[in-house]
Every structure is written in structure tokens, then in C-alpha cells.
LUMPA-216616 format. One line per field, with one value per residue (C-alpha): x, y, z; residue in three letters. Coordinates in steps of 0.5 Angstrom, whole numbers, plus 500, padded with zeros to 3 digits. Each point is the difference from the previous one (the first is absolute). Example, Ala and Ser with C-alpha at 12.3 -4.5 7.8 and 13.67 -1.06 7.14 Angstrom:
REM LUMPA-216616
X <- c(525, 502)
Y <- c(491, 507)
Z <- c(516, 498)
res <- c(ALA, SER)
END
This chain:
REM LUMPA-216616
X <- c(519, 494, 500, 497, 494, 499, 499, 496, 495, 493, 500, 496, 493, 500, 496, 505, 505, 497, 501, 507, 506, 506, 505, 495, 499, 507, 501, 494, 504, 505, 496, 497, 507, 502, 493, 501, 508, 498, 494, 504, 506, 496, 495, 503, 497, 501, 504, 504, 493, 496, 506, 500, 493, 499, 499, 496, 495, 500, 499, 494, 496, 502, 497, 495, 493, 501, 496, 495, 506, 503, 507, 503, 508, 503, 502, 498, 507, 501, 493, 503, 500, 493, 498, 503, 497, 493, 498, 504, 506, 498, 500, 506, 504, 495, 503, 500, 499, 494, 493, 504, 500, 503, 506, 496, 494, 494, 493, 497, 505, 498, 496, 506, 502, 496, 504, 504, 507, 505, 503, 503, 497, 493, 498, 499, 495, 496, 500, 497, 495, 498, 500, 495, 496, 500, 498, 495, 496, 501, 505, 505, 507, 507, 504, 507, 505, 507, 505, 507, 505, 501, 492, 499, 505, 494, 496, 493, 502, 502, 493, 496, 504, 498, 493, 499, 503, 495, 494, 503, 498, 501, 506, 506, 506, 506, 507, 504, 507, 505, 504, 498, 495, 502, 507, 502, 495, 502, 498, 498, 495, 505, 506, 495, 499, 507, 501, 497, 506, 505, 499, 506, 496, 501, 505, 505, 499, 501, 506, 504, 498, 498, 506, 504, 495, 501, 507, 499, 498, 494, 498, 501, 495, 495, 500, 500, 494, 496, 503, 497, 493, 500, 502, 495, 495, 503, 500, 492, 500, 504, 496, 494, 503, 502, 494, 494, 501, 499, 495, 496, 500, 496, 495, 503, 502, 507, 503, 507, 504, 499, 504, 496, 503, 499, 493, 499, 501, 496, 494, 500, 500, 494, 496, 501, 499, 494, 496, 502, 495, 502, 506, 506, 507, 504, 508, 503, 507, 501, 506, 498, 502, 500, 502, 503, 507, 501, 493, 502, 507, 497, 493, 499, 503, 495, 494, 497, 504, 500, 500, 507, 504, 499, 507, 504, 494, 502, 495, 498, 501, 507, 501, 497, 497, 501, 493, 498, 501, 507, 501, 497, 505, 506, 497, 499, 508, 502, 495, 502, 508, 498, 495, 501, 493, 497, 498, 496, 494, 497, 494, 503, 501, 508, 502, 493, 501, 507, 503, 505, 506, 498, 499, 507, 503, 496, 498, 499, 496, 495, 494, 496, 494, 497, 493, 497, 499, 496, 506, 505, 496, 500, 507, 502, 496, 504, 506, 498, 498, 507, 503, 502, 498, 496, 498, 495, 500, 494, 496, 494, 495, 503, 500, 492, 501, 503, 496, 498, 507, 502, 494, 500, 507, 504, 496, 496, 507, 503, 506, 506, 498, 501, 496, 503, 494, 502, 496, 495, 495, 498, 505, 498, 499, 499, 493, 495, 503, 507, 498, 503, 494, 498, 506, 499, 493, 502, 506, 496, 496, 505, 502, 507, 502, 504, 499, 505, 498, 507, 500, 507, 506, 502, 494, 500, 507, 497, 494, 504, 506, 494, 496, 506, 502, 493, 497, 493, 498, 501, 497, 503, 497, 503, 498, 503, 503, 506, 502, 501, 506, 501, 493, 500, 503, 496, 503, 495, 496, 494, 499, 495, 504, 498, 503, 498, 496, 494, 493, 492, 502, 504, 502, 503, 504, 501, 506, 502, 495, 504, 502, 493, 498, 505, 499, 493, 501, 504, 495, 495, 504, 501, 493, 499, 498, 505, 502, 504, 503, 501, 503, 501, 504, 497, 492, 500, 501, 498, 503, 493, 502, 505, 495, 495, 505, 501, 493, 497, 498, 498, 493, 502, 504, 501, 504, 503, 502, 502, 495, 493, 496, 494, 503, 507, 505, 498, 493, 502, 504, 494, 496, 505, 501, 493, 499, 506, 496, 502, 494, 502, 498, 504, 501, 503, 503, 502, 498, 493, 500, 503, 498, 503, 507, 503, 505, 506, 501, 500, 493, 497, 502, 497, 494, 498, 502, 506, 505, 502, 495, 494, 502, 500, 493, 497, 502, 497, 494, 499, 501, 496, 494, 501, 500, 493, 497, 502)
Y <- c(562, 496, 500, 494, 505, 501, 493, 499, 505, 498, 499, 504, 497, 499, 506, 504, 498, 504, 507, 499, 503, 497, 501, 498, 493, 499, 501, 495, 495, 500, 499, 494, 497, 501, 496, 494, 500, 500, 495, 495, 500, 498, 495, 498, 501, 502, 506, 502, 499, 505, 505, 501, 502, 505, 506, 496, 499, 507, 502, 495, 502, 508, 499, 495, 499, 494, 496, 501, 499, 494, 498, 493, 498, 494, 495, 505, 500, 507, 503, 502, 508, 499, 497, 505, 506, 497, 500, 494, 504, 499, 492, 500, 497, 494, 499, 492, 498, 496, 504, 506, 503, 496, 500, 500, 503, 498, 502, 499, 505, 506, 502, 503, 492, 498, 494, 495, 498, 496, 497, 503, 502, 501, 507, 502, 494, 502, 508, 498, 496, 506, 505, 496, 499, 507, 502, 494, 503, 508, 501, 506, 498, 499, 494, 500, 494, 500, 495, 499, 498, 493, 499, 502, 494, 495, 498, 501, 508, 499, 497, 505, 506, 497, 500, 507, 503, 496, 502, 507, 500, 506, 498, 503, 495, 503, 496, 501, 499, 498, 495, 495, 495, 496, 499, 504, 500, 495, 499, 504, 505, 502, 501, 504, 505, 500, 502, 507, 501, 497, 504, 503, 506, 503, 496, 502, 507, 498, 495, 505, 507, 502, 498, 504, 506, 500, 501, 506, 504, 504, 501, 492, 499, 504, 497, 493, 502, 502, 493, 496, 504, 498, 493, 499, 502, 496, 494, 501, 500, 494, 496, 502, 498, 493, 499, 503, 495, 494, 503, 504, 494, 497, 506, 504, 507, 500, 506, 500, 498, 505, 500, 497, 504, 507, 501, 507, 496, 494, 504, 504, 493, 497, 507, 499, 493, 499, 504, 496, 494, 493, 496, 504, 498, 504, 498, 502, 499, 499, 498, 493, 502, 507, 504, 495, 499, 492, 499, 504, 496, 493, 500, 493, 499, 505, 498, 496, 500, 498, 505, 504, 506, 506, 503, 494, 496, 494, 495, 500, 492, 499, 493, 497, 493, 496, 500, 495, 505, 500, 492, 500, 505, 496, 493, 503, 502, 493, 497, 504, 499, 492, 501, 504, 500, 503, 507, 505, 504, 506, 505, 506, 497, 498, 503, 498, 492, 500, 500, 506, 495, 496, 506, 502, 493, 498, 506, 496, 495, 505, 503, 506, 501, 506, 499, 495, 494, 496, 502, 497, 493, 499, 503, 494, 495, 502, 499, 493, 498, 502, 496, 504, 500, 507, 502, 505, 504, 504, 502, 496, 506, 501, 493, 501, 504, 494, 494, 499, 500, 495, 495, 501, 502, 496, 494, 498, 499, 497, 505, 500, 507, 501, 505, 503, 504, 504, 504, 494, 500, 506, 505, 506, 508, 500, 498, 495, 502, 497, 494, 494, 495, 497, 497, 493, 500, 502, 495, 494, 500, 500, 494, 497, 506, 497, 505, 501, 504, 500, 502, 501, 502, 493, 498, 506, 498, 493, 502, 504, 495, 495, 505, 501, 493, 498, 500, 503, 507, 501, 505, 502, 505, 503, 506, 507, 498, 497, 493, 496, 495, 493, 499, 493, 495, 498, 495, 500, 506, 496, 496, 502, 500, 499, 505, 497, 495, 496, 503, 500, 507, 502, 506, 501, 506, 502, 504, 506, 499, 494, 504, 502, 493, 497, 505, 499, 492, 502, 504, 494, 495, 504, 501, 492, 499, 495, 504, 498, 505, 498, 505, 500, 503, 498, 502, 497, 494, 499, 494, 497, 493, 502, 505, 494, 496, 506, 501, 493, 501, 507, 503, 507, 503, 508, 502, 507, 504, 507, 501, 501, 495, 499, 496, 500, 494, 498, 499, 496, 495, 499, 498, 495, 497, 499, 497, 495, 498, 505, 499, 506, 507, 505, 507, 505, 507, 505, 507, 502, 508, 502, 507, 503, 498, 506, 498, 497, 492, 498, 504, 497, 493, 501, 503, 494, 495, 498, 501, 495, 503, 500, 493, 497, 504, 497, 493, 501, 503, 494, 495, 503, 500, 493, 498, 504, 496, 494)
Z <- c(521, 503, 508, 505, 501, 493, 499, 506, 498, 497, 492, 496, 497, 493, 498, 505, 495, 494, 504, 502, 496, 496, 506, 505, 496, 499, 508, 500, 496, 505, 506, 496, 499, 507, 502, 496, 501, 508, 499, 496, 504, 506, 497, 494, 493, 493, 500, 493, 496, 505, 500, 493, 499, 505, 495, 495, 506, 502, 493, 499, 506, 498, 493, 500, 504, 504, 502, 495, 495, 501, 501, 499, 502, 496, 505, 506, 504, 498, 504, 506, 498, 498, 506, 504, 496, 500, 507, 503, 503, 507, 499, 496, 506, 499, 493, 498, 508, 502, 500, 497, 493, 494, 497, 493, 498, 504, 498, 507, 502, 496, 494, 497, 499, 495, 498, 503, 497, 503, 493, 494, 494, 501, 501, 493, 499, 506, 498, 494, 503, 505, 494, 496, 506, 501, 493, 500, 506, 498, 506, 498, 503, 498, 501, 501, 501, 502, 497, 501, 494, 503, 501, 493, 497, 503, 494, 503, 500, 492, 499, 504, 497, 493, 502, 503, 494, 495, 505, 501, 507, 504, 504, 502, 501, 504, 498, 506, 497, 506, 496, 505, 502, 506, 497, 495, 494, 494, 493, 493, 503, 505, 495, 496, 506, 501, 493, 502, 506, 495, 494, 496, 498, 507, 505, 495, 503, 507, 499, 495, 500, 507, 503, 495, 501, 507, 499, 497, 506, 501, 493, 499, 506, 497, 493, 504, 504, 493, 497, 506, 499, 493, 501, 505, 495, 495, 504, 500, 493, 499, 505, 496, 494, 502, 505, 496, 494, 505, 504, 495, 496, 505, 500, 506, 500, 503, 504, 503, 503, 506, 506, 506, 505, 497, 503, 496, 494, 502, 502, 493, 496, 504, 499, 493, 499, 504, 495, 494, 498, 499, 502, 502, 503, 504, 500, 507, 502, 507, 505, 504, 507, 499, 507, 503, 498, 502, 496, 494, 499, 502, 498, 499, 507, 503, 496, 505, 507, 507, 505, 500, 503, 496, 501, 497, 496, 504, 502, 507, 501, 503, 497, 494, 500, 494, 496, 495, 495, 502, 500, 493, 497, 503, 498, 493, 500, 502, 495, 494, 501, 499, 495, 494, 497, 506, 499, 504, 498, 504, 499, 503, 507, 500, 507, 503, 498, 501, 493, 501, 501, 494, 495, 502, 500, 493, 497, 493, 504, 503, 497, 503, 496, 504, 502, 495, 504, 494, 496, 505, 501, 492, 499, 505, 496, 494, 503, 503, 493, 498, 505, 505, 508, 501, 507, 501, 506, 502, 506, 501, 499, 493, 498, 500, 494, 496, 502, 492, 498, 506, 498, 492, 498, 506, 503, 494, 496, 506, 500, 505, 503, 507, 503, 507, 503, 506, 505, 500, 505, 505, 498, 505, 499, 493, 501, 496, 493, 502, 504, 497, 502, 493, 497, 504, 497, 493, 500, 502, 493, 494, 497, 501, 505, 507, 506, 506, 506, 504, 507, 501, 497, 499, 497, 495, 498, 499, 496, 495, 499, 498, 496, 496, 499, 497, 493, 502, 503, 507, 505, 506, 505, 506, 505, 501, 507, 503, 498, 506, 500, 503, 502, 498, 494, 494, 495, 495, 497, 499, 506, 506, 506, 508, 505, 507, 503, 498, 502, 499, 497, 494, 497, 493, 498, 493, 499, 504, 506, 503, 506, 502, 499, 504, 506, 499, 501, 506, 503, 499, 503, 506, 501, 500, 492, 497, 493, 494, 496, 493, 494, 493, 495, 494, 499, 493, 499, 507, 504, 501, 501, 506, 503, 500, 504, 505, 502, 500, 507, 500, 502, 498, 495, 499, 494, 500, 494, 499, 494, 499, 504, 495, 494, 502, 501, 506, 498, 494, 504, 505, 494, 498, 507, 501, 493, 502, 506, 506, 505, 505, 500, 496, 501, 495, 503, 495, 498, 500, 501, 493, 499, 506, 502, 502, 506, 501, 498, 507, 502, 493, 502, 507, 498, 495, 506, 496, 506, 505, 505, 495, 497, 507, 502, 493, 502, 508, 497, 496, 505, 505, 495, 498, 507, 501, 494, 503)
res <- c(MET, VAL, THR, VAL, ASN, ASP, VAL, ASN, GLN, ALA, LEU, PRO, ALA, PRO, ASP, ALA, LEU, LYS, LYS, MET, THR, ILE, ASP, GLU, LEU, ARG, GLN, LEU, ALA, GLY, ARG, ILE, ARG, GLU, MET, ILE, ILE, LYS, GLN, VAL, ALA, SER, SER, GLY, GLY, HIS, LEU, ALA, SER, ASN, LEU, GLY, VAL, VAL, GLU, LEU, THR, ILE, ALA, LEU, LEU, TYR, VAL, PHE, ASP, PHE, PRO, ASN, ASP, GLN, MET, ILE, PHE, ASP, VAL, GLY, HIS, GLN, CYS, TYR, PRO, TRP, LYS, LEU, LEU, THR, GLY, ARG, GLY, ASP, ARG, PHE, SER, THR, LEU, ARG, LYS, GLU, ASP, GLY, ILE, ALA, GLY, PHE, PRO, LYS, ARG, ALA, GLU, SER, PRO, TYR, ASP, VAL, PHE, GLU, THR, GLY, HIS, SER, SER, THR, SER, VAL, SER, ALA, ALA, ALA, GLY, LEU, ALA, ARG, ALA, ALA, ARG, LEU, GLN, GLY, VAL, GLU, CYS, GLN, VAL, ILE, ALA, MET, ILE, GLY, ASP, GLY, ALA, LEU, SER, GLY, GLY, MET, ALA, PHE, GLU, ALA, LEU, ASN, ASP, VAL, GLY, GLN, HIS, GLU, ASP, ASN, VAL, ILE, ILE, ILE, LEU, ASN, ASP, ASN, GLN, MET, SER, ILE, ASP, ARG, ALA, VAL, GLY, GLY, LEU, SER, ARG, HIS, LEU, GLU, LYS, VAL, ARG, LEU, SER, ARG, ARG, TYR, TRP, LYS, LEU, LYS, SER, THR, TRP, GLU, PRO, ARG, LEU, GLU, ARG, MET, GLY, ARG, PRO, GLY, ARG, ARG, ILE, SER, THR, TRP, LEU, ARG, TYR, LEU, LYS, ARG, LYS, GLY, ARG, SER, TYR, ILE, ALA, ALA, ASP, LEU, ASN, SER, VAL, PHE, PHE, GLU, GLN, LEU, GLY, PHE, ARG, TYR, TYR, GLY, PRO, VAL, ASP, GLY, HIS, ASP, LEU, PHE, GLN, LEU, ILE, ASP, TYR, PHE, ARG, HIS, ILE, LYS, GLU, ILE, PRO, GLY, PRO, VAL, LEU, LEU, HIS, VAL, SER, THR, VAL, LYS, GLY, LYS, GLY, TYR, ASP, PHE, ALA, GLU, SER, GLU, PRO, SER, GLU, TYR, HIS, GLY, VAL, ALA, PRO, PHE, VAL, ILE, GLU, ASN, GLY, ALA, CYS, ARG, THR, SER, THR, LYS, CYS, GLU, THR, PHE, SER, ASP, VAL, PHE, GLY, LYS, GLU, MET, LEU, ALA, LEU, ALA, GLU, LYS, GLU, PRO, ARG, LEU, ILE, ALA, ILE, SER, ALA, ALA, MET, THR, SER, GLY, THR, GLY, LEU, LEU, ALA, PHE, GLU, THR, THR, TYR, PRO, ASN, ARG, PHE, PHE, ASP, VAL, GLY, ILE, ALA, GLU, GLN, HIS, ALA, VAL, THR, LEU, ALA, ALA, GLY, PHE, ALA, ALA, GLY, GLY, LEU, LYS, PRO, VAL, VAL, ALA, LEU, TYR, SER, THR, PHE, LEU, GLN, ARG, ALA, VAL, ASP, GLN, VAL, ILE, HIS, ASP, VAL, CYS, LEU, GLN, ASN, LEU, PRO, VAL, VAL, PHE, ALA, ILE, ASP, ARG, ALA, GLY, ALA, VAL, GLY, ALA, ASP, GLY, PRO, THR, HIS, GLN, GLY, TYR, TYR, ASP, LEU, ALA, ILE, ALA, LYS, LEU, PRO, PRO, ASN, LEU, THR, VAL, PHE, ALA, PRO, ALA, THR, LYS, GLU, GLU, LEU, SER, MET, SER, LEU, LYS, GLU, ALA, VAL, SER, LEU, SER, SER, PRO, VAL, LEU, ILE, ARG, TYR, PRO, ARG, SER, GLU, ALA, PRO, ALA, GLY, LEU, PHE, LYS, ARG, ASP, ASN, PRO, TYR, ASP, VAL, ILE, SER, HIS, GLY, ALA, GLU, GLY, ASP, VAL, ALA, ILE, LEU, SER, ILE, GLY, ALA, LEU, PHE, GLU, GLU, ALA, SER, ASP, ALA, SER, ALA, ILE, LEU, ARG, ARG, LYS, GLY, ILE, ALA, THR, ARG, HIS, LEU, SER, THR, LEU, CYS, THR, LYS, PRO, PHE, ASP, PHE, ASP, GLY, MET, MET, GLU, TRP, ILE, GLU, THR, VAL, GLU, LEU, LEU, VAL, ILE, VAL, GLU, ASP, GLY, VAL, ALA, LEU, GLY, GLY, ALA, ALA, GLU, SER, ILE, ALA, ALA, GLU, LEU, LYS, ALA, ARG, GLY, PHE, ALA, GLY, GLN, ILE, VAL, CYS, LEU, GLY, HIS, ARG, ASP, LEU, THR, THR, GLY, GLN, ALA, SER, ARG, GLU, ARG, LEU, LEU, ALA, LYS, GLU, LYS, LEU, ASP, ALA, GLU, GLY, ILE, ALA, GLU, THR, VAL, ILE, ASN, ILE, GLN, VAL, GLU, THR, ARG, GLY, HIS, ARG)
END
């Protein structure tokens, strides 16, 4: 039993692990789990994935020589044990906080973090590059990549496996098989791995003979124990038989499956495979959420969590606000009832995008393709070409992985695919790999694409209804936040509308920064600066005719967007307004610091002067500067 005092003791350095006994390492695993549960319960973060790799991490540090050897975590959300055991335990309380340690690998933090990850299926490619760089420079080191069964379903991972096998790179791939991606793993590879668990050669022993033997008393139990031993050996044999064909044809030496929570077995395997030249794949079976009952039983729910109560697993927030994701999910159900051609597509983000109820209600019209965003988009294009109305729900950060498919397969063909882009704009503590800064800039480029950026619950519903009614592609982007309701009334999704009095200054808000712009306008009016607040739901096509009428007498126009400042939607709107003869000054506000971003959404907006005070300050400074030049 791990005590509070044990948890609070200083953690051993990586070199000290190599001198510990197996029993001491097992006790250390318990301490690590307690620390992760305690910290994530306090501040939120990724829980189940980290609890599943504790023993794996300890065994790796025990056997290999890091940081001379190099470790890459695919996706990277399972790196908490690694950070705790590589000199960052004393800062673990700052995890995912502003100026604290990152929730993903970060090269600037430690020499033990050799490659930054945040999206899936990249680790094998990076490992190949590191291994070849070492070989070309005459450096002796071992390169290891840990990839989950969900991430292995991504096409990039297969491309890399094929290349590594052909080049015989000195790379070890650890396949962390926990039957999960974020939601449960789906697809042919997952079913292939599942055959190992379900093979008739050994499960029949458990379902038929073991109960009979147990009823025979002590002699039967002895035989049952012996048969279980044989079954475990048989399982390894069967797995090797099924999987070695697949992986060894790619050029890998396959070993496993290995119990990912058996330190003795893991260490034994690692000691042997580190001496094997060329590409090696070790298949490790783990339990996502291991050691915390709530996370083990509901690993999807405890993948990425808000602060929670350890004793009962309940979220610490007493009341749950309706988010944009919630509104999207409800509207999808309502539309599906009226439109039988409507279908939904997810890329392993069913719960996060609000589609769980849709999946339950319309299972034949819901398709989770796993971590395969490129496939999701072109699959949707095929559905649309076949006469259906597909809605693809993705996080903004993951839309980036399918830009070519959006342009080439959907927009060039003008197919009626709807992209529901969640977590757009500043997201928060997951850092720069997960901020949704780029979607508006990307979406302004493809032909035939209509783009909506709703600011309220009503605008999201209006956008989705309009999108489903169109015979062309539509992208709807919205943030990870509460969906405000009843702020204003909009009759037409394409019009720029005005809120408040006329003035020499106008602020145009794009989408979710409506309240910040509205509050900034109020601040300026209180300071004697006559300011008009304008808002748009649609950024493409933009209502330039209406906009020109609203700003006819305006001297300063500030356009604010929760996206990139350089090359974003605001800049394209500004350029066209100037081309149409607007004589006033235009300032575009958006995100400029794109490589940090580890803070709350509120702090990120404030740092970029996209909150009410920051917008008002920008206007005041420009006014002062303009008067000074006069």
C-alpha cells in the first residue's frame, strides 16, 4: 500500500532506477500512479493513457541509456510517468499550467524529450529520421518509439513502418496495445490484434475446462493452474503466429504480446531486443487507466479530464454548462430526424465532438473511422457524391491533417460535405500542438467553401441548418467553451449586423469573440470614444456590401478573430474592404504567438490582447498615436 509520505518522497533519478530491485520498482510504480491521479484530479489532464504506461516507462528507463538513447512517444499524452522519472517530479504540480511543464513532450524542458508530439501516428517516421541521423554521424544509440494500437491505424504510421523495414533501421517500436485510441479503437488492425485475445486455441480453455477443473477441488485447481500457465505460453505463440506474418513481412522482428504491467517480463524482453540489430517490434498489452477503478472501467471518459474527486471520480464542477459541442450534438439529432440522408463521421472523437447520442440513436448512420482524418474527409466526399449529407466532426487541430483532402476531394468537386470544427481558436492547457488557430486561415482558400463562425447557441444551430440545406461544402468552426444564448437576434446567416450606436470607431468581431468585442465597445464608450460593434457569422462569402454601408463614416476599424493574425480571415476581409474604397485605418487582431500557448483560454486571449480590456487598449493607443501625429 502506497502512503502519502511515500508519494511525497523525492523520486529516484534515471540512473538510480537501474540499482533498484523488482519489488522496489513495483512500489515505485504505485507511487507514480498515486502522483498522477492526485495531480490530474487537481488540475485536469490526460489520466487513463498515463496510468496504462507506468511499468512500461520504468522498464525502459531501467534497461536503456537515456538520454543517449532516444525515446519518442506517439501523440505524447502518455508522457507523465516519463516526466516524473526524468528530473521533473519537483515541478509536476505545474503540469499544463502557464509557465509550468507541458502536458506533452517538450524539447526545451529536458534532454530526455527528443521530439515533440501532439498529433498521432508520427512517431515511427521521427524515429526513422533520428536513427538515420545517428548512423550517418557515427553516433551509437538506440531509438525507441512507443505507439498505441489506435495511432497505428493512421496511414502515416503504415507508410513509416514500410520504409523502416526496407531500410533496416536500428529502431525499436513498442506497440502499446490497450484496445483504445481516445474512444475505443476501430478498424481492421484493431480487429487483427483482437484475434490474439479471442483465438479459439486458448479461450476455450478458460470458458470450458477451467470451471470444470475448479469444481474438482484441490487436484483440479492444480491442473487448472498448470493449464493457465500453458495458456499464457500458448497466447504468446498464437500472437506471434498471427502478428509476425503481418509485421515481419514489413521487415520487423516481432516479439510478444508481453504483459505491459509485468516489470520482470518487460525488463527481460527489453534486455534481449536491445541487442538485436535492425527494426524490432515489441507487442505489449496494457490496461488503459490501470490502477484507478473509474478510469479502468471508463477509459474514454477518463482520457482527458477536468479536475475531479478521487474518491468517486466525479467532476469538481457542480453545474455543467451547455457547450458548443453539446449544442452541435443536439442539433444533429434534430436534423437527422427530418433529413434521412444525414450521416455523421468521427475520427476517434465521438464523445469529444458531442456525437455519442447520435451514434446511439442512429448507429447505421454513424461512422467512426479511428485516427484517420484524411480518410474521414475523403470518405465523406464519397458519401456526398453518392447522394448523402455527411457531417465530419473534427477538432480544429486535427483538421490540419486533412487539408489536401478538404481542397482536392471535397471543395474542387463542390460536394455537400459539412465540416463541424470543434475546439477552434484558443483551447488552453494542451499547448501549441492543440490550439485551433489555423482553421479560418485555411478555410479562406478552397473554392466553393462556405465558412461560418458562430458566436452563440442560436448561431450554431442556424449555421448547421443552413449547411445541411446547401448543395456545396460548408465549414462551421466553434470554440471549446460554453455556448452563450440570447445575446442578440440574427435573421440571416450571411449578413453583417450592428450592435449599438454609430461612431468613428468600429469593431468587427468574427465568431466567438463577440462578447469580448461587445465589452470592449462598452469600455470605449464609457471613455468617450464613440464605438460601433459589428459582428459576422459568415466569413466566406463575406457581406462586403453591408459592411461598407456600416463603416461609411468610420475612421478606425478593428477586426478581431480567434485565429492567426497573419494571413487569417481578418486580413483577407481588410484587403477587400480597402480594394472597395474604405479610406479609414484597419487593424487586425488575432493570435501572433503560435509556439507557446500553454495556459487557460482566458489567459491566452488576454496575452494576445483579444479580451475586452486588450481590444479597448489597442483602440485607445491608436487614438492617442493618431492625435499625436496630427
